[in-house]
C-alpha positions as CSV (number, residue, x, y, z in Angstrom):
1,M,0.0,0.0,0.0
2,P,2.8,2.5,0.6
3,C,3.6,2.1,-3.1
4,Y,0.2,3.1,-4.3
5,A,0.8,6.8,-4.5
6,F,4.1,6.4,-6.4
7,V,2.6,3.8,-8.8
8,A,-0.3,6.2,-9.5
9,I,2.2,8.9,-10.5
10,L,4.1,6.5,-12.8
11,L,0.9,5.2,-14.3
12,G,-0.6,8.7,-14.7
13,N,2.6,9.8,-16.4
14,F,2.5,6.8,-18.8
15,I,-1.2,7.4,-19.7
16,N,-0.7,11.2,-20.1
17,K,2.3,10.7,-22.5
18,A,0.5,8.0,-24.5
19,W,-2.7,10.1,-24.6
20,S,-1.0,13.2,-25.8
21,K,0.7,11.5,-28.7
22,G,-2.6,10.9,-30.5
23,T,-2.4,8.1,-33.1
24,P,0.7,6.1,-32.2
25,S,3.2,4.9,-34.8
26,E,3.5,1.1,-35.4
27,E,6.6,0.9,-33.2
28,E,5.0,2.9,-30.4
29,N,1.9,0.8,-30.6
30,K,3.9,-2.4,-30.1
31,A,5.5,-0.8,-27.0
32,S,2.1,0.2,-25.6
33,V,0.6,-3.3,-26.1
34,Y,2.7,-4.9,-23.4
35,P,1.0,-3.3,-20.4
36,F,-2.4,-4.5,-21.8
37,I,-1.1,-8.0,-22.3
38,I,0.0,-8.1,-18.6
39,L,-3.3,-6.6,-17.6
40,L,-5.1,-9.3,-19.6
41,V,-3.2,-12.2,-18.1
42,I,-3.6,-10.9,-14.5
43,N,-7.3,-10.3,-14.9
44,I,-7.9,-13.7,-16.5
45,A,-6.1,-15.3,-13.6
46,L,-7.8,-13.3,-10.8
47,P,-11.3,-14.8,-11.0
48,I,-9.8,-18.3,-11.1
49,A,-7.5,-17.6,-8.1
50,A,-10.4,-16.0,-6.2
51,Y,-12.7,-18.9,-6.8
52,L,-10.1,-21.4,-5.6
53,G,-9.1,-19.3,-2.6
54,I,-12.7,-18.7,-1.5
55,K,-13.5,-22.4,-1.9
56,K,-10.5,-23.5,0.1
57,E,-11.1,-21.1,3.0
58,V,-13.2,-22.9,5.6
59,N,-15.2,-19.8,6.5
60,T,-16.2,-19.0,2.9
61,T,-16.8,-22.4,1.5
62,G,-20.1,-22.2,-0.5
63,M,-19.5,-18.6,-1.4
64,E,-17.4,-19.3,-4.6
65,N,-20.0,-17.5,-6.8
66,L,-18.7,-14.2,-5.4
67,A,-15.6,-14.7,-7.6
68,A,-17.9,-13.9,-10.6
69,F,-17.6,-10.2,-9.6
70,L,-14.0,-10.3,-10.8
71,L,-15.2,-11.2,-14.3
72,T,-15.8,-7.4,-14.6
73,L,-12.1,-6.9,-14.6
74,T,-11.6,-9.7,-17.1
75,G,-14.1,-8.0,-19.4
76,A,-12.3,-4.7,-19.0
77,A,-8.9,-6.3,-19.9
78,I,-10.4,-8.0,-23.0
79,I,-12.1,-4.9,-24.3
80,A,-9.0,-2.7,-23.6
81,F,-6.8,-5.3,-25.4
82,Y,-9.2,-5.2,-28.4
83,F,-8.9,-1.5,-28.6
84,I,-5.2,-1.4,-28.3
85,L,-4.9,-3.9,-31.1
86,K,-7.0,-1.5,-33.2
87,N,-4.4,1.3,-32.4
88,N,-7.0,3.2,-30.2
89,F,-5.2,3.8,-27.0
90,R,-7.8,6.3,-25.7
91,K,-10.7,3.9,-26.0
92,A,-8.6,1.3,-24.3
93,V,-7.9,3.6,-21.3
94,V,-11.5,4.9,-21.1
95,S,-13.1,1.4,-21.3
96,T,-10.6,0.2,-18.6
97,F,-11.5,3.2,-16.4
98,I,-15.3,2.7,-16.7
99,L,-15.3,-1.0,-16.0
100,Y,-12.7,-0.8,-13.2
101,S,-14.9,1.9,-11.6
102,L,-18.0,-0.4,-11.9
103,F,-16.0,-3.2,-10.3
104,H,-15.0,-1.0,-7.3
105,V,-18.7,-0.1,-6.8
106,L,-19.5,-3.9,-6.7
107,M,-16.4,-4.6,-4.7
108,F,-17.0,-2.3,-1.8
109,N,-20.8,-2.7,-1.7
110,W,-21.2,-6.4,-2.1
111,L,-18.1,-8.5,-2.5
112,Y,-15.8,-7.1,0.3
113,P,-18.6,-6.8,3.0
114,A,-19.8,-10.4,2.3
115,I,-16.3,-11.8,2.7
116,Y,-15.4,-9.6,5.7
117,K,-18.3,-10.8,7.7
118,Q,-16.7,-14.2,7.8
119,N,-13.6,-13.2,9.7
120,P,-13.1,-14.0,13.4
121,M,-13.4,-10.4,14.6
122,S,-16.8,-9.8,12.8
123,K,-18.2,-13.1,14.2
124,T,-17.1,-12.6,17.8
125,I,-16.9,-8.8,18.4
126,D,-20.4,-8.6,19.9
127,M,-19.6,-11.4,22.3
128,V,-16.2,-9.9,23.3
129,K,-17.7,-6.5,23.9
130,K,-19.9,-7.9,26.7
131,Y,-16.8,-8.2,28.9
132,D,-15.6,-5.3,30.9
133,H,-12.0,-6.5,30.6
134,I,-10.5,-7.8,27.3
135,V,-6.9,-9.0,27.1
136,S,-4.8,-11.2,24.9
137,Y,-2.3,-14.0,25.4
138,Q,0.9,-13.9,23.3
139,I,-0.8,-12.6,20.1
140,F,-4.2,-11.8,18.7
141,H,-5.9,-10.8,15.5
142,P,-5.1,-7.0,15.0
143,S,-8.5,-6.1,13.6
144,Y,-10.0,-6.2,17.2
145,T,-7.9,-3.1,18.0
146,Y,-10.1,-1.0,15.7
147,Y,-13.4,-2.1,17.2
148,L,-12.7,-2.1,20.9
149,P,-12.8,1.1,23.0
150,N,-9.6,0.5,24.9
151,R,-6.2,-0.9,24.2
152,V,-5.9,-4.7,24.5
153,P,-3.2,-5.7,27.0
154,V,-1.0,-8.5,25.7
155,F,0.3,-11.0,28.3
156,K,3.4,-12.8,27.4
157,N,3.7,-14.7,30.6
158,L,1.1,-17.3,31.7
159,D,1.6,-16.7,35.4
160,S,1.0,-12.9,35.0
161,L,-2.2,-13.7,33.1
162,K,-3.3,-16.1,35.8
163,I,-2.8,-13.4,38.5
164,Y,-4.7,-10.9,36.5
165,L,-7.6,-13.2,36.0
166,Q,-7.8,-14.0,39.7
167,E,-8.9,-10.3,40.1
168,N,-10.8,-9.7,36.9
169,K,-13.5,-11.5,34.9
170,A,-12.2,-11.1,31.3
171,A,-12.3,-12.3,27.7
172,V,-8.9,-13.6,26.5
173,I,-8.2,-13.4,22.8
174,S,-5.5,-15.7,21.5
175,R,-4.8,-18.5,19.0
176,K,-5.5,-22.2,18.9
177,N,-1.8,-23.1,19.3
178,F,-1.9,-21.7,22.9
179,A,-5.0,-23.7,23.8
180,E,-3.4,-26.2,26.2
181,E,-1.6,-23.4,28.2
182,L,-4.8,-21.4,28.6
183,K,-7.0,-24.3,29.5
184,S,-4.4,-25.3,32.1
185,I,-5.3,-22.2,34.1
186,G,-9.0,-22.9,34.0
187,L,-10.1,-20.8,31.0
188,K,-13.1,-21.9,29.0
189,E,-13.2,-21.8,25.2
190,E,-16.0,-19.6,24.1
191,S,-15.4,-19.4,20.3
192,S,-12.9,-20.8,17.8
193,I,-12.8,-19.4,14.2
194,H,-10.2,-19.8,11.5
195,D,-8.5,-16.6,10.5
196,L,-9.7,-15.6,7.0
197,F,-7.2,-16.7,4.3
198,E,-4.5,-17.2,7.0
199,G,-3.0,-20.3,8.7
200,N,-4.1,-19.3,12.2
201,T,-7.3,-19.9,14.3
202,T,-8.5,-17.2,16.6
203,V,-9.9,-18.5,19.9
204,I,-11.8,-16.5,22.5
205,Y,-11.5,-17.7,26.1
206,S,-13.1,-16.5,29.4
207,N,-12.8,-17.2,33.1
208,K,-16.5,-16.5,33.8
C-alpha cells in the first residue's frame, strides 16, 4: 500500500504521454501493447484464483460464486486489449477506467462486505464487547484493535495472566496453538474461528 501513490504517479505519467501523442506509430503501438497483455493475463487469472481461494477457505466455502464479480475486470482487460490492437489507446484507457470503476462499486458494496463478515473479529466482536476486561495472550488478530474502545493488553507470561484473571472477569483473545496453556489455568473456550485466508485460528477464552 505505501507504493500506491508512487505507482499512481508513474501510471498517470505513462497514460498522459500516450494520450498526448494521439495516433501512435506502429513501433509505439507495439510498445504500448505490453501493459495491456500483462493486464489481460492478470485479470484472467484473478477470478480463477479468487474462486479457488474462497472455496479452500473454511469460512467462505459455498461462497465461490462471489468470484464472478471479478469477471468485470476480465471483461475490462479483454475490451482494452481489443482497442489497443486497433491502435486506439484512448478507447482502451477509457473502457478500462469505466469497467474498473464499476468493479469498485460492486467490490465495496457487495463482495468485500460479504467476505469480511466471515472473519473472526466480525463473528465474535459482539460477544467480546460484553466483557468489561478484554486481554490477549501472546498474540491476537489485530482487527480487534479498531473495534474495541480500549487498548488490549497482551500478556506474554502465563503466570502474569493467571494473577490478572484472579482479580478480573475477562475475555482472552489468543490463538489455537496456545489452547493447552490457557486451559491449564482454567479458562473456558467460548469461540474458535479460523482466520480468513491465513493459517491461524482465533480463539476466545473466558474465566466467567
